[in-house]
C-alpha positions in Angstrom: 75.8 -87.1 41.0 74.1 -90.2 39.5 75.8 -93.5 39.6 74.8 -96.2 37.1 74.5 -99.9 38.0 76.3 -102.6 36.1 73.4 -105.1 36.9 69.9 -104.9 35.7 67.1 -105.1 38.4 66.1 -108.5 37.1 69.6 -109.8 37.4 70.0 -108.3 41.0 66.7 -110.0 42.1 67.9 -113.3 40.6 71.1 -113.1 42.5 69.3 -112.4 45.8 66.8 -115.3 45.2 69.8 -117.7 44.6 71.6 -116.4 47.6 68.5 -116.7 49.8 67.8 -120.2 48.6 71.4 -121.3 49.3 71.3 -119.6 52.7 68.0 -121.2 53.7 68.8 -124.7 52.6 72.3 -124.9 53.9 71.3 -125.7 57.5 68.8 -128.4 56.4 71.3 -130.0 54.2 74.0 -129.9 56.8 71.7 -131.5 59.4 70.9 -134.3 57.0 74.5 -134.9 56.3 75.2 -135.0 60.1 72.5 -137.6 60.6 72.6 -139.7 57.4 76.3 -139.5 56.5 77.8 -139.3 60.0 79.9 -136.3 58.7 81.0 -133.8 61.3 80.5 -130.1 61.0 84.1 -129.4 60.0 83.9 -131.9 57.1 80.6 -130.4 55.9 82.1 -126.9 56.0 85.2 -128.1 54.1 83.1 -129.8 51.3 80.8 -126.8 51.0 83.8 -124.5 50.8 85.5 -126.7 48.1 82.3 -127.0 46.1 81.7 -123.2 46.2 85.4 -122.6 45.3 85.1 -124.9 42.3 81.8 -123.2 41.1 83.3 -119.7 41.5 86.4 -120.6 39.7 84.4 -122.1 36.8 82.3 -118.9 36.5 85.4 -116.8 36.8 87.2 -118.6 33.9 84.1 -118.4 31.7 83.6 -114.6 32.4 87.2 -113.7 32.2 87.5 -115.3 28.6 84.5 -113.1 27.6 85.6 -109.8 29.2 89.3 -109.1 29.3 88.9 -105.4 29.8 86.8 -105.9 32.9 89.4 -108.1 34.7 92.1 -105.4 33.8 90.0 -102.6 35.1 89.1 -104.4 38.4 92.8 -105.3 38.9 93.8 -101.7 38.3 91.1 -100.5 40.8 92.3 -102.7 43.6 96.0 -102.0 42.9 95.4 -98.3 43.2 93.4 -98.8 46.4 95.3 -101.3 48.5 93.9 -100.1 51.8 90.4 -100.4 50.5 91.1 -104.0 49.2 92.5 -105.0 52.7 89.5 -103.5 54.6 87.1 -105.1 52.1 88.9 -108.5 52.5 88.9 -108.2 56.4 85.2 -107.3 56.4 84.3 -110.3 54.2 86.4 -112.6 56.4 84.6 -111.4 59.6 
């Protein structure tokens, strides 16, 4: 059985590069904010979360308007596999 990927190799590599850059610079930026801004770790985490949430919501809204059938198929997949959805969510939270 051969599974096809929805992403091209170039897109996958680009996503990995972006994630690695964000991961690698997160600690340095947090250290600077602690020193220069006198912001504590909880505040930095909160603002990083809020910024990430805003970016993800913006991307979601743009992509959803372009691909209605994809959103419906994903919703159907998770509705049919509720246990899988819960396990995936718990794994991501941990």
